[in-house]
C-alpha positions in Angstrom: 122.6 104.9 145.7 123.2 108.6 145.1 120.5 111.3 145.3 120.5 111.6 141.6 120.2 107.9 141.0 117.3 107.7 143.3 115.6 110.6 141.6 116.3 109.3 138.1 115.0 105.7 139.0 111.6 107.5 139.4 111.8 110.2 136.8 113.3 108.0 134.0 110.7 105.2 134.7 107.9 107.8 134.1 109.5 109.3 131.0 110.0 105.7 129.8 106.3 105.1 130.0 105.8 108.0 127.5 108.2 106.3 125.0 106.3 103.1 125.5 103.0 104.8 124.9 104.4 106.3 121.7 105.8 103.1 120.4 102.7 101.1 121.4 100.5 103.7 119.6 102.4 103.4 116.5 102.4 99.5 116.7 98.6 99.5 117.2 97.9 101.6 114.1 100.3 99.4 112.1 98.4 96.4 113.3 95.3 98.0 111.9 97.0 99.4 108.8 94.3 98.0 106.5 91.8 100.5 107.8 94.3 103.4 108.6 95.0 106.4 106.3 98.4 107.3 107.6 99.1 110.7 106.1 102.2 112.4 107.6 101.1 114.8 110.3 100.7 112.4 113.1 104.0 110.5 112.4 105.8 113.8 112.4 104.2 114.8 115.6 105.0 111.5 117.2 108.8 112.0 116.1 108.9 115.4 117.6 107.3 114.2 120.8 109.8 111.3 121.0 112.8 113.6 120.4 111.5 116.0 123.1 111.2 113.1 125.6 114.8 112.1 124.8 115.9 115.8 125.3 114.2 115.8 128.8 116.2 112.6 129.6 119.4 114.6 128.7 118.3 117.6 130.6 117.9 115.5 133.7 121.5 114.7 133.6 122.5 118.4 133.2 120.0 119.9 135.7 119.5 117.3 138.4 122.7 115.2 138.7 124.0 117.6 141.4 120.7 118.0 143.2 120.3 116.8 146.7 117.4 114.5 147.6 114.2 116.5 147.8 110.6 115.5 147.9 109.8 118.7 146.0 112.1 117.5 143.1 110.2 114.2 143.0 106.9 116.0 142.7 108.4 118.3 140.0 109.5 115.3 138.1 106.2 113.6 138.5 104.4 116.7 137.0 106.8 117.0 134.1 106.7 113.3 133.3 102.8 113.2 133.7 102.5 116.0 131.2 104.6 114.1 128.8 102.7 111.0 129.3 99.4 112.8 128.5 101.0 114.2 125.3 102.2 110.7 124.3 99.0 108.9 125.0 97.0 111.0 122.6 99.4 111.3 119.8 98.1 108.1 118.2 94.4 107.1 118.4 93.2 104.3 120.6 92.5 101.8 117.8 90.3 99.5 119.8 88.0 102.5 120.9 87.4 103.8 117.4 85.1 100.9 116.3 86.2 97.8 114.2 84.3 99.0 111.1 85.6 102.6 111.2 88.5 103.9 109.0 91.1 105.8 110.9 92.6 109.0 109.4 95.7 110.0 111.3 95.7 113.5 109.8 92.2 114.1 111.2 93.4 112.7 114.5 96.3 115.2 114.5 93.8 118.1 114.0 91.6 116.9 116.7 94.3 116.5 119.3 97.2 118.9 118.3 96.2 121.5 120.8 96.5 119.0 123.7 99.7 117.5 122.5 101.5 120.8 121.6 100.1 122.4 124.8 101.5 119.6 127.0 104.9 119.8 125.4 105.0 123.6 125.7 103.9 123.3 129.4 106.7 120.8 130.3 109.4 122.9 128.6 108.0 126.1 130.4 108.2 124.3 133.8 111.9 123.3 133.1 112.7 126.7 131.7 111.5 128.4 134.9 113.3 125.9 137.0 116.4 126.7 135.1 116.0 130.4 135.5 115.6 129.9 139.2 118.7 127.9 139.5 120.7 130.5 137.5 119.6 133.2 139.9 121.1 131.4 142.9 124.0 129.3 141.4 127.0 130.5 139.4 127.6 127.2 137.8 124.1 127.3 136.3 124.4 130.9 135.3 127.5 130.0 133.3 125.3 127.7 131.1 123.2 130.7 129.9 124.1 131.5 126.4 122.5 133.3 123.6 122.1 130.0 121.6 120.4 128.5 124.6 117.7 131.1 124.9 117.2 131.6 121.2 116.7 127.9 121.0 114.2 128.0 123.9 112.4 130.9 122.1 112.2 129.1 118.8 110.9 126.0 120.7 108.4 127.7 122.9 107.0 130.0 120.0 106.5 127.2 117.6 104.9 124.9 120.0 102.5 127.8 121.1 101.7 128.3 117.4 101.0 124.7 116.9 98.7 124.6 119.9 96.8 127.8 119.3 97.0 129.1 115.7 93.8 128.9 113.9 95.2 128.6 110.4 96.3 125.1 109.3 99.2 126.0 107.1 100.7 127.9 110.0 100.3 125.0 112.3 101.9 122.7 109.8 104.8 125.2 109.4 105.3 125.4 113.1 105.5 121.6 113.3 108.1 121.4 110.5 110.2 124.2 112.1 110.2 122.8 115.5 111.0 119.2 114.3 113.7 120.6 112.1 115.2 122.5 115.1 115.0 119.2 117.2 116.8 117.2 114.5 119.4 120.0 114.2 120.3 119.8 117.8 120.6 115.9 117.5 122.9 116.4 114.6 125.1 118.8 116.5 125.3 116.4 119.3 126.3 113.5 116.9 128.9 115.8 115.3 130.4 116.7 118.7 130.5 113.0 119.6 132.4 112.1 116.4 134.7 115.0 116.8 135.5 113.7 120.3 136.5 110.4 118.8 133.4 108.5 120.1 134.0 106.5 123.3 136.4 104.0 124.7 136.0 100.4 123.7 135.3 97.8 126.5 138.5 96.4 128.1 139.3 92.9 127.1 138.2 90.3 129.6 
């Protein structure tokens, strides 16, 4: 087992718990759909969080695959994944804790918890951004990955999540959510376009 495989067996498991928490939360509110007003803010927020978790899975391949074994990296992965899990765990309400007779409004839930969710996402991305800066300062290979597009994208992401967390005006918060979600979907679209332009991947060899 390589150092990266050992690290990722731990990091990937923790990120996977965040995905499970998001899917489980959505399933719980679907189960109680008769007393849930869905709205659209919480589902959009959950989509954004899920896309960002997947992005961090991708970043693990880019940043950590060449790293040696290090206890410090395990702790860094633990912190990042724990921050994500916190965000994922409050994105949807805990249905069983709301009271059987209470109606749930997911838009109201969004406004009660958006600071925590956006704040956690912003914190996790800031940690990785600082780690990337540190690697660029000591490694020419990482320095070569620094592009205008990379830092413009990071600026858009960090600014919109900060606005989502701290802006006092609801239309501004909604606008920031739409912008950061559109940016996340745009990056996924570029990846899909590049995959198709490369011809997809090789089929399995016949047995």
